[in-house]
C-alpha positions as CSV (number, residue, x, y, z in Angstrom):
1,M,29.7,-63.5,8.5
2,N,29.1,-61.9,11.9
3,T,25.7,-60.2,12.4
4,I,24.8,-57.6,14.9
5,P,21.8,-58.6,17.0
6,V,18.9,-56.1,16.8
7,C,16.4,-55.6,19.6
8,R,13.0,-55.5,17.9
9,R,11.5,-53.7,20.8
10,S,14.2,-51.0,20.6
11,A,13.9,-50.6,16.9
12,S,10.1,-50.2,17.3
13,R,10.6,-47.5,19.8
14,V,13.1,-45.7,17.5
15,S,10.6,-45.9,14.6
16,S,7.8,-44.6,16.7
17,Y,9.9,-41.7,18.0
18,T,11.0,-40.8,14.5
19,T,7.4,-40.8,13.3
20,I,6.2,-38.6,16.1
21,R,9.0,-36.2,15.6
22,A,8.4,-35.9,11.9
23,L,4.7,-35.2,12.5
24,S,5.4,-32.6,15.1
25,S,7.8,-30.7,12.8
26,T,5.3,-30.7,9.9
27,P,3.5,-27.3,9.7
28,N,-0.1,-27.4,10.6
29,P,-2.0,-26.1,7.5
30,N,-4.7,-24.7,9.9
31,S,-2.2,-22.9,12.2
32,K,-2.7,-19.1,12.5
33,R,0.0,-16.5,11.8
34,E,0.4,-13.3,13.8
35,L,-0.1,-10.1,12.0
36,K,3.5,-8.9,12.7
37,D,4.8,-12.0,10.9
38,L,2.9,-11.3,7.6
39,T,5.1,-10.1,4.7
40,P,4.2,-8.1,1.6
41,T,4.1,-11.4,-0.3
42,D,1.4,-12.6,2.1
43,L,-0.7,-9.4,1.9
44,C,-0.1,-8.1,-1.6
45,Y,0.0,-9.2,-5.2
46,Y,3.0,-8.5,-7.3
47,W,3.2,-9.5,-11.0
48,D,5.1,-6.8,-12.8
49,T,7.2,-5.7,-9.9
50,K,9.2,-7.3,-7.2
51,P,8.1,-7.5,-3.5
52,P,10.3,-5.2,-1.4
53,S,13.0,-6.8,0.7
54,P,13.2,-6.4,4.5
55,E,16.0,-3.9,3.9
56,Q,13.9,-1.8,1.6
57,L,11.0,-1.8,4.0
58,A,13.3,-0.7,6.8
59,F,14.6,2.1,4.6
60,A,11.1,3.3,3.8
61,D,10.1,3.3,7.5
62,K,13.2,5.3,8.3
63,V,12.3,8.0,5.7
64,F,8.9,8.3,7.2
65,V,10.0,8.6,10.9
66,P,8.4,11.8,12.2
67,S,10.8,14.6,13.1
68,R,10.7,18.4,13.6
69,H,10.8,18.8,9.8
70,S,8.6,15.9,8.7
71,P,5.8,15.5,8.1
72,L,4.9,19.1,7.4
73,K,1.7,20.7,6.1
74,L,2.8,22.5,3.0
75,W,-0.4,24.0,1.5
76,S,-4.1,23.6,0.9
77,A,-6.0,24.4,-2.2
78,A,-9.6,24.2,-3.3
79,K,-8.8,25.0,-7.0
80,F,-6.0,23.7,-9.2
81,R,-5.0,27.2,-10.2
82,T,-4.3,28.1,-6.6
83,T,-1.8,25.2,-6.1
84,P,1.9,26.3,-5.7
85,M,3.5,25.9,-9.1
86,E,7.1,26.5,-8.2
87,S,7.6,23.4,-6.0
88,L,10.0,20.8,-7.4
89,E,9.6,17.9,-5.0
90,P,8.0,14.7,-6.5
91,E,4.3,14.3,-5.5
92,V,2.0,11.4,-5.2
93,A,-1.8,11.8,-4.8
94,F,-4.2,9.7,-2.7
95,L,-7.8,9.3,-3.9
96,G,-10.7,7.2,-2.9
97,R,-14.4,7.1,-2.1
98,S,-15.5,9.4,0.7
99,N,-15.8,6.5,3.2
100,V,-12.7,4.5,2.3
101,G,-10.6,5.7,5.3
102,K,-8.1,7.7,3.3
103,S,-7.3,10.3,6.0
104,S,-6.7,7.5,8.6
105,L,-4.4,5.7,6.2
106,L,-2.4,8.8,5.4
107,N,-2.0,9.5,9.2
108,A,-0.6,5.9,9.5
109,I,1.7,6.4,6.6
110,M,3.1,9.7,8.0
111,G,3.3,8.3,11.5
112,Q,1.5,11.3,12.9
113,E,-2.0,12.8,13.1
114,M,-1.9,15.2,10.2
115,C,-5.2,14.7,8.4
116,W,-8.5,15.3,10.2
117,T,-10.5,12.1,10.5
118,S,-14.2,11.9,11.2
119,S,-16.9,9.2,11.4
120,K,-18.8,11.2,8.8
121,P,-17.5,10.7,5.2
122,G,-16.6,13.6,3.0
123,R,-14.8,15.8,5.5
124,T,-11.7,16.5,3.3
125,R,-12.8,19.6,1.3
126,E,-9.5,20.7,-0.2
127,M,-6.3,19.3,-1.7
128,N,-3.9,19.1,1.2
129,A,-0.1,18.7,0.7
130,F,2.3,17.2,3.2
131,G,6.0,17.1,3.0
132,I,7.9,13.9,4.0
133,G,11.6,13.4,4.8
134,G,12.6,17.1,5.1
135,T,15.6,18.3,7.0
136,K,16.5,21.7,8.5
137,G,16.9,24.1,5.6
138,G,16.2,21.3,3.1
139,E,13.3,20.4,0.9
140,S,11.0,17.4,1.4
141,K,11.9,14.2,-0.3
142,V,8.4,13.5,-1.4
143,V,5.0,15.3,-1.1
144,L,1.8,13.4,-0.3
145,L,-1.5,14.9,-1.6
146,D,-4.7,14.1,0.3
147,M,-7.5,14.7,-2.3
148,P,-11.2,15.2,-1.5
149,G,-13.2,12.0,-1.6
150,Y,-15.6,11.1,-4.4
151,G,-18.9,9.3,-4.2
152,K,-22.1,9.8,-2.1
153,A,-20.8,12.5,0.3
154,S,-18.7,14.4,-2.2
155,R,-19.3,17.4,-4.4
156,A,-19.4,17.1,-8.2
157,E,-17.1,20.1,-8.8
158,W,-14.3,18.5,-6.8
159,G,-13.9,15.8,-9.4
160,A,-13.2,18.4,-12.1
161,E,-10.5,20.1,-10.0
162,I,-8.9,16.8,-9.1
163,M,-8.6,15.8,-12.8
164,K,-7.1,19.2,-13.6
165,Y,-4.4,18.5,-11.0
166,L,-3.7,15.0,-12.1
167,Q,-3.5,16.0,-15.8
168,G,-1.6,19.3,-15.3
169,R,0.8,18.7,-12.4
170,K,4.3,18.1,-13.7
171,Q,5.5,17.0,-10.3
172,L,3.0,14.2,-10.1
173,R,4.6,10.7,-10.1
174,R,1.7,8.4,-9.3
175,A,-1.9,8.5,-8.1
176,F,-2.9,5.9,-5.5
177,L,-6.5,4.8,-5.6
178,L,-7.9,3.4,-2.4
179,I,-10.5,0.6,-2.6
180,D,-12.4,-0.7,0.4
181,S,-11.5,-4.4,0.6
182,M,-14.9,-5.3,1.9
183,H,-16.8,-3.6,-0.9
184,G,-14.5,-4.1,-3.9
185,I,-14.4,-1.9,-6.9
186,K,-17.6,0.2,-7.2
187,Q,-18.9,1.9,-10.4
188,T,-17.4,5.2,-9.4
189,D,-14.0,3.5,-8.8
190,A,-14.2,1.9,-12.2
191,E,-14.9,5.3,-13.8
192,I,-11.9,6.8,-12.0
193,L,-9.7,3.9,-13.4
194,R,-11.1,4.6,-16.9
195,L,-10.2,8.3,-16.6
196,F,-6.7,7.3,-15.4
197,R,-6.2,5.1,-18.4
198,H,-7.7,7.6,-20.9
199,N,-5.4,10.4,-19.7
200,A,-2.4,8.1,-19.2
201,I,-2.1,9.1,-15.5
202,P,0.3,6.7,-13.7
203,H,-1.7,5.0,-11.0
204,Q,-1.8,2.1,-8.5
205,I,-4.4,0.3,-6.4
206,I,-4.4,-0.1,-2.6
207,L,-7.0,-2.1,-0.8
208,S,-7.8,-0.5,2.6
209,K,-9.3,-2.1,5.8
210,V,-7.8,-5.5,4.9
211,D,-8.0,-6.6,8.5
212,K,-11.8,-6.6,8.3
213,F,-11.5,-8.9,5.2
214,L,-9.1,-11.3,6.9
215,A,-11.2,-11.6,10.1
216,R,-14.8,-10.6,10.7
217,K,-14.3,-9.9,14.4
218,V,-11.5,-8.1,16.3
219,K,-11.1,-11.0,18.6
220,Q,-10.3,-13.3,15.7
221,M,-7.7,-10.9,14.4
222,K,-5.9,-10.8,17.8
223,T,-5.2,-14.6,17.6
224,G,-3.8,-14.4,14.1
225,V,-4.7,-15.0,10.5
226,T,-5.6,-18.4,9.1
227,P,-4.1,-19.7,5.8
228,A,-7.6,-20.0,4.5
229,S,-8.1,-16.2,5.0
230,L,-4.9,-15.4,3.3
231,E,-5.9,-17.7,0.4
232,R,-9.2,-15.9,0.2
233,L,-7.4,-12.6,0.0
234,H,-5.2,-13.8,-2.8
235,L,-8.2,-14.9,-4.8
236,L,-9.7,-11.5,-4.4
237,L,-6.5,-9.8,-5.6
238,Q,-6.3,-12.1,-8.6
239,G,-9.9,-11.3,-9.5
240,I,-9.2,-7.6,-9.4
241,K,-6.1,-7.8,-11.6
242,P,-8.0,-7.9,-14.9
243,I,-10.1,-4.9,-13.9
244,V,-7.2,-2.6,-12.9
245,Q,-4.9,-3.8,-15.7
246,P,-7.0,-4.8,-18.6
247,G,-5.5,-6.3,-21.8
248,P,-4.4,-4.0,-24.7
249,G,-7.5,-4.7,-26.7
250,A,-9.9,-3.9,-23.8
251,S,-8.3,-0.7,-22.6
252,E,-8.0,2.8,-24.2
253,G,-4.8,3.5,-22.2
254,P,-2.1,2.1,-19.9
255,G,-3.5,0.2,-16.9
256,A,-2.4,0.4,-13.3
257,L,1.0,-0.5,-12.0
258,G,1.4,-4.3,-11.8
259,E,1.1,-4.6,-8.0
260,I,-1.9,-4.4,-5.7
261,L,-1.2,-3.5,-2.1
262,T,-3.3,-4.1,1.0
263,C,-3.1,-2.5,4.4
264,S,-5.0,-1.4,7.4
265,A,-4.5,1.8,9.5
266,E,-6.4,0.3,12.4
267,A,-4.5,-3.0,12.7
268,H,-1.5,-2.2,14.8
269,I,1.4,-4.6,14.7
270,G,3.9,-2.8,16.9
271,P,4.9,0.7,18.2
272,G,4.0,3.1,15.5
273,R,3.4,0.3,13.0
274,S,0.2,-0.7,11.2
275,L,-0.5,-3.7,8.9
276,G,0.9,-3.3,5.4
277,I,1.9,0.4,5.8
278,D,5.7,-0.3,5.3
279,A,5.0,-1.7,1.8
280,V,2.8,1.4,0.9
281,R,5.7,3.6,2.1
282,W,8.1,1.8,-0.1
283,S,5.8,2.1,-3.1
284,I,5.6,5.8,-2.5
285,L,9.3,6.2,-2.5
286,S,9.6,4.0,-5.6
287,A,7.1,6.2,-7.4
288,A,9.2,9.3,-6.4
289,G,12.4,7.6,-7.7
290,I,13.9,7.2,-4.3
291,D,15.6,3.8,-4.0
292,G,17.8,4.3,-0.9
293,S,21.1,4.8,-2.8
294,L,23.4,7.7,-2.0
295,E,25.0,10.3,-4.4
296,G,27.3,12.8,-2.9
297,G,26.0,12.0,0.6
298,R,22.4,12.7,-0.4
299,L,19.6,10.4,-1.3
300,A,19.5,9.8,-5.0
301,V,16.3,10.6,-6.8
302,K,15.8,9.2,-10.3
303,P,14.5,11.6,-13.0
304,P,10.8,11.1,-13.7
305,A,9.9,8.5,-16.2
306,A,6.6,7.6,-17.8
307,E,5.0,4.6,-16.1
308,T,3.4,1.8,-18.0
309,S,1.4,-1.1,-16.8
310,A,4.6,-3.2,-16.7
311,A,7.0,-0.5,-15.5
312,I,9.0,-0.7,-12.3
313,I,10.1,2.7,-11.1
């Protein structure tokens, strides 16, 4: 039997080369990831819903592209009884503590400076409605409500008017509650969640200022996010889940929608784009029943349906 002579030295070189190549192709568990490369699965927590696909995120961004007819300031009201009752567009409301950065977030969502921002909390003193996705001679696809903040810099009577709106507004599809990711759920936030459940108001949680949670300093954020920081974020979201969606025996009503979003209006990841905003936009459209399909050449809007803690709109 003929044998093929093997050069031990050559074989050793091949083995060493293969080992080095394998090590170089193995991902470094400590390597950072750029903000623009983070997906909703990295930043958010979905357990009753599915993460949006890249196509769905692109569709949501397209709907929110500013134009001559979108976004538009539709109305302001200090009392529920003065809100326009004849409007038919689906509405979503944004609530949060007076220092949570709600106005900045809404500006990032709308892609334009529509809400007045200030370094002093509590500057929003009325309910302000903004129409999104409108065309010439056409109604808006969805209306965003900027509600007065609650907490230290708020007024007690605003809370009563906000609850009147949330309970009595037939066009309301979902209330988005903003929580500061650095401070977590405060007592006033927990009380709002209890009122949501007690009155069966469909609601969802969004953690704002997540860039400050992922990196303590701006310089650190510029170089990317470490896997350890993302893991710490996921642990935070998992810890919040039982609070926002308690079990049937521990709650007097339906809990929040089964997804927790995170975002930052200040962390820019490209022209006109901020961290996590596209996922928030998709959730707004989902709440309004807009899924990107077409009927008769127009965007299809599903009829309103009651949300439960496990519902996917």
